[in-house]
KOLKOLMAR-32628 format. One record per residue (C-alpha): residue in three letters; x negated, y negated, z negated. Coordinates in steps of 0.5 Angstrom, whole numbers, always signed. Layout:
BEGIN
<pt><r>ALA</r><c1>X</c1><c2>Y</c2><c3>Z</c3></pt>
...
//
This chain:
BEGIN
<pt><r>UNK</r><c1>-138</c1><c2>-241</c2><c3>-202</c3></pt>
<pt><r>UNK</r><c1>-131</c1><c2>-238</c2><c3>-199</c3></pt>
<pt><r>UNK</r><c1>-131</c1><c2>-233</c2><c3>-205</c3></pt>
<pt><r>UNK</r><c1>-138</c1><c2>-230</c2><c3>-204</c3></pt>
<pt><r>UNK</r><c1>-143</c1><c2>-230</c2><c3>-208</c3></pt>
<pt><r>UNK</r><c1>-151</c1><c2>-230</c2><c3>-207</c3></pt>
<pt><r>UNK</r><c1>-155</c1><c2>-227</c2><c3>-212</c3></pt>
<pt><r>UNK</r><c1>-163</c1><c2>-229</c2><c3>-212</c3></pt>
<pt><r>UNK</r><c1>-168</c1><c2>-223</c2><c3>-215</c3></pt>
<pt><r>UNK</r><c1>-175</c1><c2>-225</c2><c3>-217</c3></pt>
<pt><r>UNK</r><c1>-179</c1><c2>-220</c2><c3>-220</c3></pt>
<pt><r>UNK</r><c1>-185</c1><c2>-221</c2><c3>-225</c3></pt>
<pt><r>UNK</r><c1>-189</c1><c2>-218</c2><c3>-219</c3></pt>
<pt><r>UNK</r><c1>-186</c1><c2>-221</c2><c3>-213</c3></pt>
<pt><r>UNK</r><c1>-185</c1><c2>-228</c2><c3>-216</c3></pt>
<pt><r>UNK</r><c1>-183</c1><c2>-234</c2><c3>-211</c3></pt>
<pt><r>UNK</r><c1>-188</c1><c2>-238</c2><c3>-208</c3></pt>
<pt><r>UNK</r><c1>-187</c1><c2>-245</c2><c3>-206</c3></pt>
<pt><r>UNK</r><c1>-180</c1><c2>-245</c2><c3>-208</c3></pt>
<pt><r>UNK</r><c1>-178</c1><c2>-239</c2><c3>-204</c3></pt>
<pt><r>UNK</r><c1>-175</c1><c2>-232</c2><c3>-206</c3></pt>
<pt><r>UNK</r><c1>-171</c1><c2>-226</c2><c3>-204</c3></pt>
<pt><r>UNK</r><c1>-164</c1><c2>-226</c2><c3>-204</c3></pt>
<pt><r>UNK</r><c1>-159</c1><c2>-221</c2><c3>-204</c3></pt>
<pt><r>UNK</r><c1>-152</c1><c2>-222</c2><c3>-201</c3></pt>
<pt><r>UNK</r><c1>-147</c1><c2>-216</c2><c3>-203</c3></pt>
<pt><r>UNK</r><c1>-152</c1><c2>-211</c2><c3>-204</c3></pt>
<pt><r>UNK</r><c1>-152</c1><c2>-210</c2><c3>-196</c3></pt>
<pt><r>UNK</r><c1>-156</c1><c2>-215</c2><c3>-194</c3></pt>
<pt><r>UNK</r><c1>-163</c1><c2>-218</c2><c3>-196</c3></pt>
<pt><r>UNK</r><c1>-166</c1><c2>-224</c2><c3>-194</c3></pt>
<pt><r>UNK</r><c1>-174</c1><c2>-226</c2><c3>-195</c3></pt>
<pt><r>UNK</r><c1>-175</c1><c2>-233</c2><c3>-193</c3></pt>
<pt><r>UNK</r><c1>-181</c1><c2>-237</c2><c3>-193</c3></pt>
<pt><r>UNK</r><c1>-186</c1><c2>-231</c2><c3>-195</c3></pt>
<pt><r>UNK</r><c1>-193</c1><c2>-232</c2><c3>-194</c3></pt>
<pt><r>UNK</r><c1>-199</c1><c2>-228</c2><c3>-197</c3></pt>
<pt><r>UNK</r><c1>-199</c1><c2>-226</c2><c3>-204</c3></pt>
<pt><r>UNK</r><c1>-206</c1><c2>-231</c2><c3>-205</c3></pt>
<pt><r>UNK</r><c1>-204</c1><c2>-237</c2><c3>-201</c3></pt>
<pt><r>UNK</r><c1>-211</c1><c2>-239</c2><c3>-200</c3></pt>
<pt><r>UNK</r><c1>-212</c1><c2>-233</c2><c3>-196</c3></pt>
<pt><r>UNK</r><c1>-217</c1><c2>-235</c2><c3>-190</c3></pt>
<pt><r>UNK</r><c1>-219</c1><c2>-232</c2><c3>-184</c3></pt>
<pt><r>UNK</r><c1>-216</c1><c2>-231</c2><c3>-177</c3></pt>
<pt><r>UNK</r><c1>-209</c1><c2>-232</c2><c3>-175</c3></pt>
<pt><r>UNK</r><c1>-208</c1><c2>-225</c2><c3>-174</c3></pt>
<pt><r>UNK</r><c1>-211</c1><c2>-223</c2><c3>-181</c3></pt>
<pt><r>UNK</r><c1>-206</c1><c2>-229</c2><c3>-184</c3></pt>
<pt><r>UNK</r><c1>-200</c1><c2>-226</c2><c3>-181</c3></pt>
<pt><r>UNK</r><c1>-202</c1><c2>-219</c2><c3>-183</c3></pt>
<pt><r>UNK</r><c1>-203</c1><c2>-221</c2><c3>-190</c3></pt>
<pt><r>UNK</r><c1>-196</c1><c2>-225</c2><c3>-190</c3></pt>
<pt><r>UNK</r><c1>-192</c1><c2>-219</c2><c3>-187</c3></pt>
<pt><r>UNK</r><c1>-195</c1><c2>-214</c2><c3>-192</c3></pt>
<pt><r>UNK</r><c1>-192</c1><c2>-219</c2><c3>-197</c3></pt>
<pt><r>UNK</r><c1>-186</c1><c2>-218</c2><c3>-193</c3></pt>
<pt><r>UNK</r><c1>-186</c1><c2>-210</c2><c3>-194</c3></pt>
<pt><r>UNK</r><c1>-188</c1><c2>-211</c2><c3>-201</c3></pt>
<pt><r>UNK</r><c1>-182</c1><c2>-216</c2><c3>-202</c3></pt>
<pt><r>UNK</r><c1>-177</c1><c2>-211</c2><c3>-198</c3></pt>
<pt><r>UNK</r><c1>-180</c1><c2>-205</c2><c3>-202</c3></pt>
<pt><r>UNK</r><c1>-178</c1><c2>-209</c2><c3>-209</c3></pt>
<pt><r>UNK</r><c1>-171</c1><c2>-210</c2><c3>-206</c3></pt>
<pt><r>UNK</r><c1>-170</c1><c2>-203</c2><c3>-205</c3></pt>
<pt><r>UNK</r><c1>-171</c1><c2>-203</c2><c3>-197</c3></pt>
<pt><r>UNK</r><c1>-176</c1><c2>-201</c2><c3>-192</c3></pt>
<pt><r>UNK</r><c1>-180</c1><c2>-204</c2><c3>-186</c3></pt>
<pt><r>UNK</r><c1>-175</c1><c2>-200</c2><c3>-182</c3></pt>
<pt><r>UNK</r><c1>-169</c1><c2>-203</c2><c3>-185</c3></pt>
<pt><r>UNK</r><c1>-172</c1><c2>-210</c2><c3>-183</c3></pt>
<pt><r>UNK</r><c1>-168</c1><c2>-213</c2><c3>-177</c3></pt>
<pt><r>UNK</r><c1>-172</c1><c2>-219</c2><c3>-175</c3></pt>
<pt><r>UNK</r><c1>-178</c1><c2>-223</c2><c3>-177</c3></pt>
<pt><r>UNK</r><c1>-180</c1><c2>-230</c2><c3>-175</c3></pt>
<pt><r>UNK</r><c1>-187</c1><c2>-233</c2><c3>-175</c3></pt>
<pt><r>UNK</r><c1>-189</c1><c2>-240</c2><c3>-175</c3></pt>
<pt><r>UNK</r><c1>-196</c1><c2>-243</c2><c3>-174</c3></pt>
<pt><r>UNK</r><c1>-198</c1><c2>-250</c2><c3>-176</c3></pt>
<pt><r>UNK</r><c1>-204</c1><c2>-250</c2><c3>-170</c3></pt>
<pt><r>UNK</r><c1>-200</c1><c2>-248</c2><c3>-164</c3></pt>
<pt><r>UNK</r><c1>-206</c1><c2>-249</c2><c3>-160</c3></pt>
<pt><r>UNK</r><c1>-210</c1><c2>-244</c2><c3>-164</c3></pt>
<pt><r>UNK</r><c1>-211</c1><c2>-237</c2><c3>-160</c3></pt>
<pt><r>UNK</r><c1>-215</c1><c2>-232</c2><c3>-165</c3></pt>
//
């Protein structure tokens, strides 16, 4: 990896779900990939599910020592493109 190291942090309270976790590289950047609600069976509207997933991102960011104001970009994927609720 060109002399750069990547360390994966997974605390007890924010363990990886579905093989995804949190990575910090050079302690200046933190990457949160594949985050979804802490309770994967969360049901409800698209808005409720997205809100729950973003709340998890906020929790994971806090555990990594950064706040939501430090987040540069988010991408939300849905499985039902035609859904409009």
